[in-house]
C-alpha positions as CSV (number, residue, x, y, z in Angstrom):
1,M,76.4,118.4,40.9
2,P,72.9,117.9,42.3
3,R,72.8,116.6,45.8
4,S,72.1,112.9,46.2
5,R,69.6,111.5,48.7
6,A,72.5,110.3,50.9
7,D,73.8,113.8,51.3
8,R,70.6,115.4,52.5
9,E,70.8,117.9,55.2
10,G,67.9,119.7,56.8
11,S,64.3,119.8,55.6
12,P,63.6,118.5,52.0
13,F,61.3,121.4,51.5
14,T,63.9,124.1,52.0
15,G,63.6,126.5,49.1
16,I,59.9,125.7,48.3
17,G,59.0,129.4,48.8
18,P,61.2,130.9,46.1
19,V,60.2,128.1,43.7
20,Y,56.5,128.7,44.4
21,M,56.7,132.5,44.0
22,K,58.8,132.3,40.8
23,E,56.5,129.8,39.2
24,L,53.4,131.7,40.3
25,A,54.8,134.9,38.9
26,D,55.5,133.2,35.6
27,H,52.0,131.8,35.4
28,L,50.2,135.0,36.3
29,S,52.3,137.1,33.9
30,S,52.2,134.7,30.9
31,I,50.1,135.1,27.8
32,R,49.0,131.4,28.3
33,M,47.4,132.4,31.6
34,L,45.5,135.2,30.0
35,V,44.2,133.0,27.3
36,L,43.2,130.2,29.7
37,T,41.5,132.6,32.1
38,L,39.5,134.2,29.3
39,F,38.6,130.7,28.0
40,I,37.3,129.5,31.4
41,I,35.4,132.8,32.1
42,V,33.8,132.9,28.6
43,F,32.7,129.3,28.8
44,G,31.4,129.9,32.3
45,A,29.7,133.2,31.5
46,F,27.6,131.9,28.7
47,P,25.8,129.3,30.8
48,V,25.4,131.8,33.6
49,A,23.8,134.3,31.3
50,S,21.3,131.7,30.0
51,S,20.5,130.6,33.6
52,L,19.9,134.2,34.8
53,Q,17.5,134.8,32.0
54,Q,15.5,131.8,33.1
55,L,15.7,132.6,36.8
56,R,14.5,136.2,36.6
57,T,11.0,134.9,36.2
58,T,11.2,132.9,39.5
59,I,12.4,135.6,41.9
60,G,10.9,135.2,45.3
61,S,9.6,131.7,44.7
62,D,12.8,129.8,45.4
63,A,14.6,129.7,48.7
64,F,17.9,128.8,46.9
65,L,17.7,131.1,44.0
66,F,21.4,131.8,43.7
67,L,22.3,128.1,43.8
68,R,20.0,127.6,40.8
69,I,22.4,129.6,38.7
70,F,24.8,126.6,39.0
71,T,22.2,123.8,38.9
72,I,19.4,124.9,36.6
73,E,17.9,122.0,34.6
74,P,19.7,121.1,31.3
75,Q,16.4,121.3,29.5
76,Q,16.1,125.0,30.3
77,V,19.5,126.2,29.1
78,P,21.8,125.3,26.1
79,I,24.8,124.4,28.3
80,P,24.4,123.9,32.1
81,F,27.1,125.7,34.2
82,V,28.4,122.5,35.9
83,Q,28.7,120.6,32.6
84,A,30.6,123.6,31.1
85,L,33.1,123.6,34.1
86,N,33.4,119.8,33.8
87,F,34.7,120.4,30.3
88,V,36.9,123.5,30.8
89,I,38.6,122.9,34.2
90,P,40.6,119.9,32.9
91,L,41.6,121.8,29.8
92,M,42.9,124.7,31.9
93,A,44.7,122.4,34.4
94,I,46.4,120.5,31.5
95,G,47.3,123.8,29.9
96,L,49.1,124.9,33.0
97,G,50.9,121.6,33.8
98,F,51.9,119.8,30.6
99,D,55.3,121.5,30.4
100,L,56.1,122.2,34.1
101,V,59.1,119.9,34.2
102,N,60.1,118.9,30.7
103,S,60.5,122.5,29.7
104,E,63.3,122.7,32.3
105,F,64.9,119.7,30.7
106,N,64.6,121.2,27.2
107,R,66.1,124.5,28.2
108,R,68.9,122.7,30.1
109,T,68.1,124.7,33.3
110,L,67.1,121.8,35.6
111,S,70.6,120.8,36.6
112,R,71.5,124.4,37.3
113,V,68.4,124.8,39.5
114,L,69.1,121.6,41.4
115,S,72.7,122.6,41.9
116,Q,71.5,125.3,44.3
117,P,70.6,124.4,47.9
118,L,67.3,123.0,46.7
119,Y,66.0,119.5,46.7
120,R,63.8,117.9,44.1
121,D,61.0,117.6,46.6
122,A,60.8,121.4,47.0
123,L,61.1,122.0,43.2
124,L,58.3,119.6,42.3
125,L,55.9,120.6,45.1
126,G,56.6,124.3,44.5
127,K,55.7,123.9,40.8
128,F,52.5,122.0,41.6
129,L,51.3,124.4,44.3
130,A,52.0,127.4,42.0
131,G,49.9,125.8,39.2
132,L,47.1,124.9,41.7
133,T,47.1,128.5,43.0
134,T,46.9,129.8,39.5
135,L,43.9,127.6,38.8
136,A,42.3,128.7,42.1
137,V,42.8,132.4,41.1
138,A,40.9,131.8,37.8
139,M,38.1,129.8,39.6
140,V,37.7,132.5,42.2
141,A,37.4,135.2,39.5
142,L,34.7,133.1,37.8
143,W,32.9,132.6,41.1
144,L,32.9,136.3,41.8
145,I,31.6,137.1,38.3
146,V,28.7,134.6,38.8
147,F,27.7,136.1,42.1
148,G,28.1,139.7,40.9
149,A,26.0,139.0,37.8
150,G,23.4,137.4,40.1
151,L,23.3,140.4,42.4
152,L,22.9,142.8,39.4
153,L,20.3,140.8,37.4
154,L,18.3,139.2,40.2
155,G,18.4,142.1,42.6
156,L,18.5,139.8,45.6
157,P,21.5,139.1,47.9
158,P,22.4,135.5,48.6
159,R,21.7,134.0,52.0
160,G,24.5,132.8,54.2
161,V,23.8,129.1,53.5
162,E,24.0,129.8,49.8
163,V,27.3,131.5,50.1
164,A,28.6,128.6,52.2
165,R,27.5,126.0,49.7
166,A,29.0,128.0,46.8
167,L,32.3,128.2,48.7
168,G,32.2,124.5,49.1
169,F,31.6,124.2,45.4
170,L,34.7,126.3,44.8
171,V,36.8,124.0,46.9
172,V,35.5,120.9,45.0
173,A,36.2,122.6,41.6
174,I,39.8,123.4,42.7
175,A,40.3,119.8,43.8
176,Y,39.0,118.6,40.5
177,G,41.4,120.8,38.7
178,G,44.2,119.6,40.9
179,V,43.6,116.0,39.7
180,W,44.2,117.0,36.1
181,L,47.1,119.3,37.0
182,A,48.8,116.3,38.7
183,V,48.1,114.2,35.6
184,A,49.6,116.8,33.3
185,M,52.6,117.1,35.6
186,L,53.0,113.3,35.6
187,F,53.3,113.2,31.8
188,S,55.6,116.2,31.9
189,V,58.0,114.2,34.0
190,I,57.6,111.0,31.9
191,F,58.1,112.6,28.5
192,R,60.8,115.1,27.5
193,S,58.7,116.4,24.6
194,T,56.1,119.0,25.6
195,A,53.9,118.1,22.7
196,T,53.8,114.4,23.7
197,S,53.0,115.2,27.3
198,A,50.2,117.5,26.2
199,L,48.7,114.9,23.8
200,C,48.8,112.2,26.4
201,A,47.1,114.3,29.1
202,L,44.4,115.4,26.6
203,G,44.0,111.8,25.4
204,L,43.5,110.6,29.0
205,W,41.0,113.4,29.6
206,L,39.1,112.5,26.4
207,F,39.1,108.8,27.4
208,F,37.4,109.6,30.7
209,F,35.1,112.3,29.2
210,I,33.9,110.4,26.2
211,L,34.9,106.7,26.1
212,W,34.7,105.6,29.8
213,P,30.9,106.1,30.2
214,M,30.4,103.8,27.2
215,I,32.9,101.3,28.5
216,A,31.4,101.3,32.0
217,Q,27.9,100.7,30.5
218,A,29.2,97.8,28.4
219,I,30.9,96.2,31.4
220,T,27.7,96.6,33.4
221,M,25.6,95.0,30.6
222,A,27.9,92.0,30.6
223,F,26.9,91.3,34.2
224,V,23.1,91.6,33.5
225,P,21.4,88.2,33.8
226,P,18.8,87.1,31.3
227,E,16.1,87.9,33.9
228,I,16.2,90.1,37.0
229,T,14.4,88.2,39.7
230,S,14.9,90.3,42.8
231,L,15.2,93.9,44.0
232,D,18.7,93.1,45.5
233,Q,19.9,92.0,42.1
234,F,18.7,95.2,40.5
235,I,20.3,97.3,43.2
236,G,23.5,95.4,42.8
237,L,23.7,96.2,39.1
238,Q,22.9,99.8,39.7
239,E,25.7,100.0,42.3
240,L,28.1,98.3,39.9
241,A,27.3,100.8,37.2
242,L,27.8,103.7,39.6
243,A,31.1,102.3,40.9
244,L,32.5,102.0,37.4
245,Q,31.3,105.5,36.5
246,R,33.0,106.9,39.6
247,V,36.4,105.8,38.3
248,S,36.2,109.0,36.2
249,P,37.1,112.2,38.1
250,G,34.4,114.0,36.1
251,T,31.7,111.8,37.6
252,L,33.0,112.5,41.1
253,F,33.0,116.2,40.4
254,S,29.5,116.2,39.0
255,E,28.1,114.2,41.9
256,A,29.8,116.3,44.5
257,V,28.5,119.5,42.9
258,L,25.0,118.0,42.7
259,G,24.9,117.0,46.3
260,L,26.3,120.4,47.5
261,L,24.4,122.9,45.3
262,N,21.1,121.1,45.1
263,P,20.0,120.9,48.8
264,E,17.0,118.6,47.8
265,T,19.4,115.8,46.8
266,R,19.2,113.1,49.4
267,T,21.2,110.3,47.8
268,L,23.7,109.9,44.9
269,G,22.8,106.3,44.2
270,P,19.6,104.3,43.8
271,M,16.8,105.4,46.2
272,L,14.9,102.7,48.1
273,P,11.4,103.2,49.5
274,S,12.8,102.5,53.0
275,Q,15.2,105.4,52.7
276,M,12.3,107.8,52.1
277,R,10.4,106.7,55.2
278,G,9.7,109.8,57.4
279,A,11.3,112.2,54.8
280,I,9.4,115.3,53.6
281,M,9.5,115.4,49.8
282,G,11.3,118.4,48.5
283,A,12.6,119.5,51.9
284,P,16.2,120.6,51.7
285,L,19.0,118.9,53.6
286,P,21.0,120.9,56.1
287,L,24.5,121.8,55.0
288,D,26.2,119.4,57.3
289,Q,24.1,116.5,55.9
290,S,25.0,117.5,52.3
291,L,28.7,117.6,53.2
292,L,28.4,114.1,54.6
293,L,26.6,113.0,51.4
294,I,29.4,114.2,49.1
295,W,32.3,113.4,51.4
296,P,33.3,110.2,49.6
297,Q,33.4,112.0,46.2
298,V,35.5,114.9,47.6
299,T,37.8,112.4,49.3
300,G,38.1,110.5,46.1
301,L,39.2,113.6,44.2
302,I,41.7,114.6,46.8
303,A,43.0,111.1,47.1
304,G,43.4,110.8,43.3
305,M,45.3,114.1,43.2
306,I,47.7,112.8,45.9
307,V,48.2,109.4,44.3
308,V,49.0,110.9,40.9
309,F,51.3,113.5,42.4
310,S,53.0,110.7,44.4
311,A,53.6,108.7,41.2
312,T,55.1,111.9,39.7
313,Y,57.3,112.4,42.7
314,V,58.7,108.8,42.6
315,I,59.4,108.9,38.8
316,F,61.0,112.4,39.1
317,Q,63.3,111.2,42.0
318,R,64.6,108.3,39.8
319,E,65.3,110.4,36.8
320,E,68.9,111.3,36.0
321,V,69.6,115.0,35.6
322,R,72.6,116.0,33.4
323,A,74.0,119.4,32.8
């Protein structure tokens, strides 16, 4: 029989290594991983190819040429790179996590696994870390492809600060994927049917991706007075709209990427004339200032991932496992 919480001995994370390695090997060797990796690379490569075609005409006139591959204006390419990733990263994370736990229930292997010297803590965390590592492998592969294509087609090496900002972008993208991996894992624990958990995770993603911006706008419009009589009133409405939009992980991801990969970004909210006093228009921010600018968004993504995983952990600990 699986051990109860009253019989615990030693660290609750004993055995996390074998679970992590086994799940990671399953992910990396599965056909699903191959399909998802090709999916994210193809959807990322098409915007990159369009961006590079536009940037080849500006070689030497931009100090952050490599970063423009990620942040080129939407009017210049059919699909901006960041918007494409905002679309495909959740899909890949959901594809990796929607059956992490309920598939064990359906195969009747969960009770046998937990009958070993292994706690539920280690099982759940090992599965999550393996999925997050798999997602990170795909993102690193895409990141290397982008930089390799830039070196070949632009003929210029990236500067150190560009590499540092691009590495920061990679961390933000993995944290964003971790949020949706935790969401998919939550539904995998709640529902025994893999189809139901996949549909619920995709439905939540579509809600935030399509419906939430319209709902946030409608809520903001409900607070708009018949006449705006002061600047403070206008700023308050703008901050309310931004706060509602930032409930969506996609908004946090987009803002963090904008502040990190576009060094000229000085604020992610409404800009007041007093904030521009003494500033040089178009001058890039140092890396440390950009990191301070996006710190709330990055913290929000990591906190969201931890909160959702904690809810998954609590529900999983209360579930009954039968042979």
